[in-house]
C-alpha positions in Angstrom: 54.0 111.8 172.6 52.2 108.5 173.0 54.3 105.5 173.9 53.6 102.6 171.6 54.9 99.0 171.9 55.5 97.8 168.3 55.4 94.1 167.6 57.1 92.4 164.6 53.8 92.2 162.6 53.4 96.0 162.8 57.0 96.6 161.7 56.8 94.1 158.9 53.6 95.8 157.7 55.7 98.9 157.2 58.6 97.2 155.6 57.1 94.5 153.3 54.6 95.4 150.6 53.0 92.0 151.0 52.3 92.7 154.7 51.2 96.4 154.2 47.7 97.5 155.1 45.9 100.8 154.8 45.9 101.0 158.6 49.7 100.3 158.8 50.4 103.0 156.2 48.2 105.5 157.9 49.7 104.7 161.3 53.4 105.0 160.2 52.6 108.2 158.3 52.0 109.8 161.8 55.1 108.3 163.4 56.1 111.7 164.7 53.2 111.5 167.2 54.6 108.4 168.8 57.5 107.1 170.7 58.2 103.4 169.8 59.5 100.7 172.0 59.8 96.9 171.7 61.2 94.0 173.7 64.9 93.1 173.2 63.9 90.2 170.9 62.2 92.5 168.4 65.0 92.6 165.7 65.5 88.8 166.0 61.8 88.2 165.3 61.5 90.7 162.5 64.7 89.6 160.7 63.8 86.0 161.2 60.7 86.6 159.0 62.8 88.5 156.5 65.3 85.7 156.2 62.5 83.1 155.8 60.9 85.2 153.1 64.2 85.6 151.2 65.0 81.9 151.6 61.5 80.9 150.3 61.8 83.3 147.3 59.0 85.5 148.5 61.4 88.5 148.4 64.6 89.0 146.6 67.9 90.6 147.9 66.7 94.1 146.9 63.4 93.8 148.7 65.3 92.4 151.8 67.7 95.4 151.7 64.8 97.8 151.2 62.9 96.3 154.1 66.0 96.5 156.3 66.4 100.2 155.3 62.8 101.0 156.1 63.0 99.4 159.5 66.2 101.3 160.2 64.4 104.6 159.5 61.9 104.0 162.3 63.3 104.8 165.7 62.3 101.9 168.0 63.9 101.8 171.4 64.5 98.4 172.8 63.8 97.1 176.3 66.8 95.7 178.1 67.3 92.0 177.6 65.6 89.8 180.2 67.6 87.6 182.6 66.8 83.9 182.4 64.6 84.0 185.5 62.6 86.8 183.9 62.2 84.7 180.8 60.9 81.8 182.9 58.4 84.2 184.5 57.4 85.4 181.1 56.9 81.9 179.9 54.6 81.1 182.8 52.7 84.3 182.0 52.4 83.3 178.4 50.9 80.0 179.5 48.3 81.7 181.6 47.2 84.2 179.0 47.4 81.7 176.1 50.0 83.5 174.0 53.3 82.6 172.6 56.4 83.8 174.5 57.2 86.7 172.0 53.6 87.9 172.0 53.4 87.7 175.8 56.6 89.9 175.9 55.0 92.6 173.8 51.8 92.6 176.0 53.7 92.5 179.2 55.8 95.5 178.1 52.7 97.5 177.1 51.2 96.7 180.5 54.3 97.6 182.5 54.8 100.9 180.6 51.1 101.8 180.4 51.7 102.0 176.6 49.5 101.4 173.6 50.2 98.4 171.4 50.5 98.4 167.5 50.1 95.0 165.9 48.5 93.0 163.1 48.4 89.8 165.3 44.8 88.8 166.1 45.5 86.8 169.2 47.8 89.5 170.6 45.4 92.3 169.9 42.6 90.3 171.5 44.6 89.6 174.7 45.7 93.3 174.8 42.1 94.4 174.7 41.1 91.9 177.4 43.9 93.2 179.6 42.8 96.9 179.1 45.6 97.9 176.7 44.7 100.4 174.0 45.6 99.0 170.6 46.4 100.2 167.1 44.9 97.5 165.0 46.9 97.5 161.8 45.0 94.7 160.1 42.9 95.2 157.0 39.1 95.4 157.6 38.7 92.0 156.0 41.0 90.5 158.6 38.9 91.9 161.5 35.9 89.9 162.7 
């Protein structure tokens, strides 16, 4: 099995029709080939987006529950929470590589575990390629330059 770090944009592409792409559907249809892992903040980030979508009226309660159920069906292991000193180190790393803290966490985890990375995030995918991480680019062809 291939170890894959999954970021929030990838998971949301599986759970929300508005975020879905042909690449995300094809990728998740082969989930049995992969072992998924994410940083400890993963569910906070994903559900923050779901809460915002529901609050803005972009999804209703049924779509929220459906997305939650879909996410619950995908087995994603979580990295142990970072101690404050490790978060400070990650923040410094994020500054150096030009990513936000969450995205830096996904990239750092992929590097540490020699894992691939699944994402729809352009900046994260670009940084991953720069650092030699194999990526599963889940964007639509029109989103890729």
